[in-house]
C-alpha positions as CSV (number, residue, x, y, z in Angstrom):
1,M,29.4,-178.0,220.6
2,G,26.4,-178.7,218.8
3,T,24.8,-178.0,215.7
4,N,23.8,-174.5,215.4
5,S,20.4,-173.4,215.6
6,D,18.5,-170.7,212.9
7,D,20.1,-168.0,214.5
8,D,23.2,-169.6,213.3
9,R,24.7,-169.2,217.2
10,P,25.6,-173.2,219.2
11,A,22.9,-175.1,220.0
12,V,24.6,-175.7,223.4
13,T,27.7,-175.1,224.7
14,D,30.1,-176.4,227.3
15,E,29.3,-174.6,229.6
16,E,25.3,-175.0,229.4
17,W,25.7,-178.8,229.2
18,A,28.5,-178.4,232.5
19,R,24.9,-176.6,234.1
20,F,22.8,-178.7,232.9
21,M,24.8,-181.9,234.5
22,E,25.3,-180.1,237.9
23,Q,21.6,-178.8,237.7
24,A,20.5,-182.8,237.4
25,Q,22.8,-183.7,240.7
26,A,20.7,-181.1,242.0
27,G,17.8,-182.6,241.5
28,T,16.6,-179.2,239.8
29,G,17.0,-179.1,235.6
30,Q,14.7,-178.8,233.6
31,A,12.4,-181.6,231.6
32,P,13.6,-182.3,228.1
33,R,11.8,-181.7,225.0
34,E,9.9,-184.3,223.0
35,P,13.1,-185.5,220.6
36,S,12.4,-184.2,216.2
37,A,11.0,-187.2,214.1
38,R,14.6,-186.5,213.0
39,A,16.2,-186.9,216.2
40,R,14.7,-190.0,217.0
41,M,15.7,-191.4,213.5
42,V,19.1,-190.7,214.8
43,T,18.8,-192.2,218.2
44,A,17.7,-195.3,216.9
45,R,20.5,-195.7,214.7
46,L,23.1,-195.2,217.7
47,Q,20.7,-197.6,219.4
48,G,21.3,-200.5,217.0
49,E,25.4,-200.0,216.9
50,S,27.3,-201.9,220.0
51,G,29.4,-199.5,221.9
52,E,29.3,-196.3,223.1
53,P,31.8,-193.4,223.5
54,P,34.7,-194.0,225.7
55,G,34.4,-191.6,228.4
56,W,31.2,-191.0,228.2
57,R,30.1,-191.5,231.9
58,T,33.1,-190.1,233.6
59,G,32.7,-187.7,236.2
60,P,32.8,-187.3,240.0
61,A,30.0,-188.7,240.9
62,W,31.7,-192.3,238.9
63,Q,35.2,-192.0,240.1
64,E,34.7,-191.3,243.8
65,R,35.0,-194.0,246.2
66,E,35.3,-193.2,249.6
67,G,32.6,-192.4,251.8
68,R,29.9,-194.7,254.1
69,G,26.6,-195.3,254.7
70,R,24.0,-193.5,253.9
71,G,26.4,-191.2,252.4
72,K,27.6,-193.9,249.7
73,R,24.1,-194.3,248.9
74,R,23.9,-190.5,247.9
75,L,26.6,-190.3,245.6
76,K,25.0,-193.8,244.3
77,A,21.6,-191.4,243.4
78,A,23.4,-188.5,242.0
79,G,25.2,-190.3,239.6
80,A,22.3,-192.4,238.6
81,I,20.4,-188.7,238.0
82,V,23.2,-187.4,236.2
83,F,23.4,-190.8,233.4
84,I,19.7,-190.6,233.4
85,A,20.3,-187.2,232.3
86,A,22.7,-187.9,230.0
87,L,21.2,-190.8,228.6
88,A,17.4,-188.2,228.2
89,L,19.7,-185.5,226.5
90,I,21.6,-187.8,224.0
91,A,18.5,-189.0,222.9
92,I,17.3,-185.8,222.5
93,R,20.0,-184.2,220.7
94,P,22.6,-187.1,219.7
95,E,23.8,-184.7,217.2
96,L,25.5,-184.0,220.3
97,V,27.8,-186.9,220.7
98,I,27.7,-187.3,216.9
99,D,29.6,-183.7,216.3
100,R,32.2,-184.0,218.7
101,V,33.5,-187.3,217.4
102,T,33.0,-186.4,213.6
103,G,34.4,-182.6,214.7
104,K,31.9,-181.3,212.1
105,A,30.6,-179.2,215.6
106,A,33.6,-177.5,215.5
107,Q,34.2,-176.9,211.9
108,N,29.9,-175.7,212.1
109,G,31.1,-172.9,214.1
110,K,33.8,-171.1,212.6
111,A,30.8,-171.7,209.7
112,A,28.3,-169.4,211.8
113,G,30.4,-166.0,211.4
114,P,29.4,-163.8,208.4
115,L,32.1,-163.7,205.3
116,P,33.5,-160.5,205.2
117,A,33.2,-158.3,202.3
118,E,34.9,-159.0,198.8
119,T,37.4,-156.6,197.7
120,A,39.3,-158.6,195.2
121,R,38.3,-161.7,193.1
122,P,39.5,-164.9,195.1
123,S,42.2,-167.1,193.8
124,A,40.0,-170.4,194.5
125,P,36.2,-171.7,195.0
126,P,34.9,-172.1,198.2
127,S,36.2,-175.7,200.3
128,A,33.6,-178.4,199.7
129,A,31.1,-177.8,202.4
130,Y,29.3,-180.5,203.8
131,P,26.9,-181.9,201.9
132,D,23.5,-180.9,203.5
133,R,20.2,-180.4,201.4
134,P,18.2,-177.5,202.0
135,T,14.9,-177.4,203.8
136,L,12.1,-175.3,204.2
137,K,13.3,-174.2,207.9
138,E,16.8,-173.9,206.1
139,P,16.9,-173.1,202.6
140,F,21.0,-172.9,202.5
141,K,22.1,-175.9,204.0
142,G,25.3,-177.6,203.1
143,S,26.0,-174.1,200.7
144,P,28.6,-172.1,201.0
145,A,25.9,-169.1,200.9
146,L,25.1,-170.1,204.3
147,Q,27.5,-167.0,204.8
148,W,27.1,-164.6,202.3
149,A,25.5,-161.6,202.7
150,D,21.7,-161.4,203.1
151,G,19.8,-158.8,199.7
152,A,21.1,-156.3,199.7
153,A,23.3,-155.9,202.7
154,G,25.6,-158.1,199.7
155,I,25.5,-155.3,197.3
156,E,28.5,-153.2,198.9
157,V,29.2,-149.4,197.1
158,P,32.9,-148.6,197.1
159,V,34.4,-145.1,198.1
160,A,34.3,-143.2,194.9
161,E,36.5,-141.4,193.8
162,A,37.1,-138.9,190.4
163,V,37.5,-141.0,187.8
164,G,38.0,-141.0,183.9
165,G,37.2,-137.1,183.5
166,M,34.6,-137.8,186.2
167,S,34.1,-136.1,189.0
168,K,33.8,-137.4,192.6
169,E,29.9,-136.6,193.1
170,Q,29.0,-138.3,189.1
171,V,31.3,-141.3,190.0
172,A,29.1,-141.9,193.5
173,D,25.9,-141.2,191.7
174,A,26.4,-143.8,189.3
175,L,27.5,-146.1,191.8
176,E,24.8,-146.1,193.4
177,K,22.5,-146.2,190.4
178,A,23.9,-149.9,189.8
179,K,23.5,-150.7,192.8
180,Q,19.7,-149.7,192.6
181,F,19.3,-151.3,189.3
182,L,21.1,-154.6,190.7
183,V,18.1,-154.8,193.3
184,A,15.9,-153.8,191.7
185,A,16.5,-157.0,188.6
186,N,17.8,-159.7,191.1
187,L,15.9,-159.0,194.9
188,D,12.7,-157.0,194.4
189,P,10.1,-159.4,194.6
190,A,7.9,-157.9,192.2
191,T,10.8,-158.5,189.7
192,L,11.5,-162.3,191.2
193,R,7.3,-162.8,190.4
194,G,7.9,-161.7,186.4
195,E,6.6,-158.7,186.9
196,R,8.1,-155.7,184.4
197,P,11.1,-154.6,186.4
198,A,10.0,-150.8,185.8
199,A,12.5,-149.3,188.9
200,A,15.8,-151.6,187.1
201,L,13.8,-149.5,183.6
202,A,14.1,-146.6,184.9
203,L,17.8,-146.2,185.5
204,L,18.7,-146.9,181.9
205,D,19.2,-143.3,180.2
206,P,15.8,-142.8,177.6
207,K,18.8,-142.0,175.0
208,L,19.9,-146.0,174.0
209,D,16.2,-146.4,172.5
210,E,18.0,-149.1,170.6
211,Q,19.4,-150.9,173.5
212,L,15.9,-150.4,175.7
213,S,13.6,-151.1,172.7
214,R,15.2,-154.7,172.5
215,V,15.2,-155.3,177.0
216,E,11.9,-154.8,176.4
217,G,11.2,-157.0,173.9
218,S,13.3,-160.0,175.6
219,L,10.5,-159.0,178.1
220,T,7.1,-159.2,176.4
221,A,9.1,-162.2,173.8
222,P,11.7,-163.3,175.1
223,T,14.6,-165.9,172.6
224,K,17.5,-167.6,173.2
225,E,19.2,-164.8,171.6
226,N,17.3,-161.9,173.7
227,D,15.7,-163.4,177.0
228,P,14.9,-161.5,180.2
229,L,17.1,-163.9,182.9
230,H,20.3,-161.6,180.7
231,L,19.6,-159.0,182.5
232,F,16.7,-159.9,185.6
233,S,15.9,-162.7,187.9
234,R,12.1,-164.4,187.4
235,V,10.2,-167.0,187.7
236,R,6.5,-167.8,187.2
237,P,4.2,-167.7,190.8
238,A,2.4,-171.0,189.6
239,E,4.9,-172.8,189.2
240,L,7.5,-171.6,191.8
241,K,7.7,-169.7,195.2
242,P,10.8,-168.7,197.3
243,A,11.8,-170.5,200.5
244,G,11.7,-168.0,202.8
245,D,12.3,-164.0,202.1
246,V,16.4,-164.4,201.8
247,V,18.5,-163.9,198.6
248,K,21.8,-164.8,199.9
249,V,24.4,-162.3,197.7
250,R,28.0,-162.1,197.6
251,G,30.4,-160.3,194.7
252,R,32.0,-156.6,194.1
253,M,31.9,-153.6,192.9
254,W,34.8,-151.1,191.4
255,V,35.7,-147.7,188.7
256,E,37.2,-147.7,185.9
257,P,37.7,-145.6,183.2
258,G,35.6,-145.1,180.1
259,K,37.1,-146.0,176.3
260,E,37.0,-142.2,176.0
261,A,37.0,-138.9,178.0
262,G,34.3,-137.9,180.2
263,Q,33.4,-141.7,180.5
264,A,33.6,-143.8,183.7
265,N,32.8,-147.9,183.6
266,V,31.0,-149.8,187.0
267,L,31.8,-152.6,186.9
268,A,30.1,-155.2,189.0
269,D,29.9,-159.2,189.3
270,Y,27.9,-160.4,191.3
271,T,26.3,-163.8,192.5
272,F,22.8,-164.4,193.9
273,V,21.3,-167.7,194.7
274,Y,17.8,-168.4,195.3
275,P,16.1,-170.7,197.3
276,F,12.8,-172.1,195.5
277,V,10.4,-174.3,196.4
278,K,7.3,-175.6,193.9
279,A,4.0,-173.4,194.2
280,K,1.7,-176.6,194.9
281,P,-0.4,-177.7,198.6
282,G,2.2,-180.2,200.9
283,A,5.3,-179.1,198.7
284,E,8.4,-179.0,200.9
285,Q,11.7,-179.9,198.8
286,V,14.0,-177.3,198.3
287,E,16.4,-176.9,194.9
288,R,18.4,-173.5,194.8
289,T,19.8,-171.7,191.1
290,V,22.7,-170.3,191.5
291,V,22.3,-166.5,189.4
292,R,25.9,-165.3,188.3
293,R,26.3,-161.6,187.2
294,E,28.6,-159.4,184.8
295,I,27.4,-156.3,184.4
296,T,29.3,-152.5,183.0
297,F,27.6,-150.1,183.6
298,S,28.9,-146.3,181.5
299,I,28.4,-142.7,182.6
300,A,29.0,-140.0,180.5
301,D,29.5,-136.5,181.1
302,P,26.4,-134.6,179.3
303,R,28.6,-131.9,178.5
304,K,30.6,-133.9,175.5
305,W,28.2,-137.0,174.9
306,Q,24.4,-137.9,173.9
307,A,24.1,-138.6,177.4
308,T,21.1,-138.3,180.5
309,A,22.6,-136.6,183.6
310,G,21.9,-139.2,186.3
311,K,21.1,-142.2,183.8
312,I,23.3,-144.8,183.4
313,W,24.3,-146.7,180.2
314,L,24.3,-150.9,180.1
315,E,27.8,-151.0,177.9
316,K,28.0,-155.8,178.8
317,Y,26.8,-157.7,180.6
318,N,27.0,-162.0,180.6
319,V,25.0,-164.4,182.8
320,D,25.8,-167.9,184.4
321,L,22.7,-169.7,185.2
322,A,23.6,-172.5,187.7
323,N,20.2,-174.8,188.1
324,S,17.9,-174.1,185.4
325,A,16.4,-175.8,182.5
326,C,18.2,-176.5,179.7
327,D,16.7,-175.1,176.0
328,V,14.4,-173.5,177.0
329,Y,14.0,-170.0,176.8
330,D,10.6,-168.2,178.2
331,G,11.9,-165.7,180.5
332,Y,12.0,-167.7,183.7
333,L,13.8,-169.5,185.7
334,H,13.2,-173.7,186.1
335,P,15.1,-175.2,188.8
336,V,15.1,-179.0,188.3
337,F,13.4,-180.7,191.4
338,D,14.3,-185.2,191.8
339,E,10.3,-185.1,190.8
340,D,10.9,-183.6,187.5
341,T,10.8,-186.4,184.5
342,P,14.2,-185.2,182.5
343,T,13.8,-183.6,179.7
344,G,15.6,-181.5,176.7
345,P,19.3,-182.5,176.1
346,R,21.6,-184.1,178.6
347,P,24.1,-182.5,180.9
348,S,27.4,-183.0,179.5
349,G,30.9,-181.9,180.1
350,T,32.7,-181.6,183.4
351,P,31.5,-180.0,186.6
352,V,31.4,-176.9,186.8
353,D,30.8,-174.8,190.5
354,P,28.5,-172.0,190.1
355,Y,30.0,-170.4,193.7
356,D,33.4,-170.4,191.7
357,R,34.3,-166.8,191.7
358,S,37.8,-167.4,191.2
359,R,37.0,-167.1,187.1
360,S,35.1,-164.8,185.0
361,V,31.7,-165.7,183.6
362,E,33.6,-165.9,180.0
363,A,36.7,-167.4,181.5
364,G,34.4,-170.1,183.4
365,G,31.9,-170.6,181.6
366,Q,30.6,-173.2,178.8
367,E,28.4,-173.4,176.1
368,G,25.2,-175.3,175.6
369,C,23.6,-177.7,178.8
370,G,26.4,-178.2,181.3
371,T,26.8,-179.8,184.2
372,V,27.3,-178.3,187.9
373,S,29.2,-179.8,191.0
374,R,26.2,-178.7,193.3
375,T,24.0,-175.7,193.9
């Protein structure tokens, strides 16, 4: 099985290979397309190596030894066509040989399908992926997020039940509002461009004057202690632009009783993977920033508490940013690119896997400028 195409389906199946060879024997196969620069490079490397993969020329046209006269000449001609066709196909798609030898094709095939929804905290981090670099065409190449859901589809709302003295309908509304907040704060293009996240702020209870004032202050005058990145994902459009229109998302949401009767908590734990490219002509290098958020939203019965029906509270929130400049608190994400001159403190400590969702942010995070094992 060959490497995956843009839609994650196998590029050349065994059946297609066999059909191609049959067409080549009959002289009806289509002419191969011009190989890509990468294919030519890999082909040149293969041609510089000695030896051939065992058995790559075998087949009925080469094994047949009987027949006479004109029949033999036809058989040899058919064999030559198959041989030339095989050479042409390998020149165009050398990964067909490489992947079959290394076993990468089978693993790529397994990785093609999306993961089922997360219903509980994983027991271990995702297995190591191939160390492929992201590209403009494949911004999630080499990342576990390749199998994650796209955007808001990754934020699945569980079935609502009455909890903590709150009715099923109230809980269902809170779950939907929590999803709307996560989408507006992390996926809305306007928010990502650094604009005021008005849709997210509108979901918060206006009676929480002090909290709302603090959030508004983080957007206008960010500091280390009051950084809008604690709640919102943002970049400067003059510096960065998304590599494609997809943000990968994985996580879960659940409900627990609140601290007091007439209160319920909606807990959300989601990881967002953003591919970026520099906002300058000809920029091609793609870097990913991984943002994990743990947020506890609360709702309360307006008959018992100073709360507004249909609005949510921000009870608690933690964030872990992977691949964003250390000691920069201007309210924007700053992924590091190869061409960037190192500034600020040097990363230190044991490398942390930002895709590891088996531990909470509080348990797995570290203060200061840490290192990540991959992005």
